C-alpha positions in Angstrom: 112.8 97.3 102.5 113.6 96.1 99.0 110.2 97.1 97.6 110.5 100.7 98.7 113.9 100.9 97.0 112.3 99.8 93.7 109.4 102.2 94.1 111.8 105.1 94.7 113.8 104.1 91.6 110.7 104.1 89.4 110.5 107.8 89.8 114.2 108.7 89.5 117.1 106.5 90.5 119.0 107.9 93.4 122.6 107.4 94.5 122.9 104.8 97.3 123.6 107.4 100.0 120.6 109.6 99.0 118.3 106.6 98.8 119.4 105.5 102.3 118.4 108.9 103.7 114.9 108.5 102.3 114.5 104.8 103.3 115.7 105.5 106.8 112.9 108.0 107.2 110.2 105.7 105.9 107.9 103.6 108.2 105.9 100.5 107.1 102.3 100.7 108.2 99.3 98.3 107.8 95.9 99.8 107.2 92.7 97.7 107.1 90.3 97.6 104.2 87.7 100.3 104.3 89.8 102.8 106.2 89.8 106.5 105.1 93.3 107.5 106.0 93.6 110.8 104.1 90.7 113.1 104.8 89.3 116.0 102.8 89.6 119.4 104.6 92.7 118.3 106.5 96.4 119.1 105.7 98.0 115.8 105.0 101.4 115.4 106.6 102.5 112.2 104.9 103.2 110.7 101.5 102.6 106.9 101.1 103.9 104.3 98.8 101.9 101.1 98.2 103.7 97.9 99.1 100.5 95.8 99.0 96.8 96.6 98.3 94.6 99.0 96.4 93.3 102.4 97.4 91.0 105.0 95.8 90.8 108.7 95.9 87.3 110.3 95.8 85.4 113.4 96.4 82.2 113.5 98.4 79.8 115.8 96.6 76.5 116.3 98.4 76.7 112.7 99.7 77.6 111.2 96.3 81.1 109.8 96.1 83.0 110.5 92.9 86.1 108.3 92.5 88.8 109.8 90.4 91.9 107.7 91.1 93.0 104.2 92.0 96.4 103.2 93.2 98.0 99.8 93.6 101.3 98.1 94.4 104.3 100.4 93.5 102.3 103.6 93.3 102.4 106.7 95.4 99.6 108.1 97.5 99.6 111.8 97.9 97.3 114.7 98.3 99.0 117.0 95.8 97.2 120.1 97.2 98.5 119.4 100.7 102.0 118.5 99.3 102.4 121.6 97.2 100.4 124.3 99.1 100.4 122.9 102.6 96.6 123.4 102.6 93.7 121.0 103.3 93.1 118.2 100.9 90.0 118.2 98.8 89.9 114.4 98.5 89.4 111.4 100.8 91.6 108.3 100.2 90.3 104.9 101.3 91.8 101.4 101.3 89.9 99.0 99.2 91.8 96.0 100.5 94.0 95.5 103.6 97.0 97.5 102.7 100.7 97.6 103.6 102.1 101.1 102.9 105.4 102.9 103.3 104.8 106.2 105.1 107.1 109.3 104.8 106.6 112.5 106.7 106.4 115.5 104.4 108.5 117.7 106.8 111.3 115.2 106.6 111.1 115.1 102.8 111.1 119.0 102.7 114.3 118.9 104.9 115.9 116.4 102.5 115.0 118.6 99.5 116.9 121.4 101.1 120.0 119.4 102.1 120.4 116.9 99.2 120.3 117.8 95.5 119.7 114.2 94.5 116.6 114.0 96.6 115.5 117.4 95.4 115.8 116.2 91.9 113.9 113.0 92.8 111.1 115.3 94.2 111.0 117.4 91.0 110.8 114.3 88.8 108.0 112.9 91.1 106.0 116.1 90.8 106.5 116.1 87.0 105.4 112.5 86.7 102.3 113.1 88.8 101.4 116.1 86.7 101.7 114.1 83.5 99.5 111.3 84.9 96.9 113.8 85.9 97.0 115.5 82.5 96.5 112.2 80.8 93.5 111.3 82.9 91.9 114.7 82.2 92.4 114.5 78.5 91.0 110.9 78.4 88.0 112.1 80.4 87.5 114.9 77.8 87.9 113.1 74.6 87.2 109.4 75.2 83.8 107.9 75.6 83.1 105.5 78.5 83.8 102.4 76.5 87.2 103.7 75.5 88.0 104.6 79.1 87.0 101.2 80.3 89.0 99.4 77.6 92.0 101.5 78.5 91.6 100.6 82.2 91.4 96.9 81.3 94.5 97.2 79.2 96.7 99.3 81.5 95.4 98.1 84.9 93.7 94.7 84.6 94.2 94.2 88.4 91.7 97.0 89.0 89.0 95.2 87.0 89.5 92.0 89.1 90.0 93.6 92.5 87.8 96.7 92.7 84.0 96.8 93.1 82.1 97.7 90.0 80.4 100.7 91.7 83.8 102.3 92.2 84.9 101.6 88.7 81.7 103.0 87.3 82.2 106.2 89.4 85.8 106.4 88.1 84.6 106.2 84.5 81.9 108.8 85.2 79.0 106.4 84.4 76.3 104.5 86.2 76.8 100.9 87.2 74.0 99.9 84.7 76.0 101.6 81.9 79.2 99.8 83.0 77.3 96.5 82.9 76.1 97.2 79.4 79.7 98.1 78.3 81.1 95.0 79.9 78.5 92.8 78.1 79.2 94.5 74.7 82.9 93.9 75.1 82.5 90.2 76.1 
């Protein structure tokens, strides 16, 4: 499980014995394209790390799906609300490609936090990193126009532009697909 070792180290490098504790509790799972594997209104019991594939997180508001996050190789999939509060998720998370994920049970992780200071520090750094990413997305949404957000997405995650349906990208940017087409033609 070399890839999971690298994913763990992205957050906070762990001593070998602490990393082994985490890796031994992780299971590799394959999930087909189009599967919603984290459901709104349910407490999510797992944290996932993406080995291969792309996923999206979205809200279903009166039948209209609002995408607010994409994840790809090396990233972590988590319902922060379930993770922190042990309450039902507010989002659905769906595979946009056939995915291979590493799955870790949250109860195991909680137990590791209590028994291993290195893993507890890894968890703290993970939560801080996720908070910073969420804050960045919120600020971008508030101060950047749609063209700036699209250009940033192209610069920071070009794989998303190539691998994700335009309708999902438009939803993520908070615009219509027609507006996204106009932005794309202006940039090209």
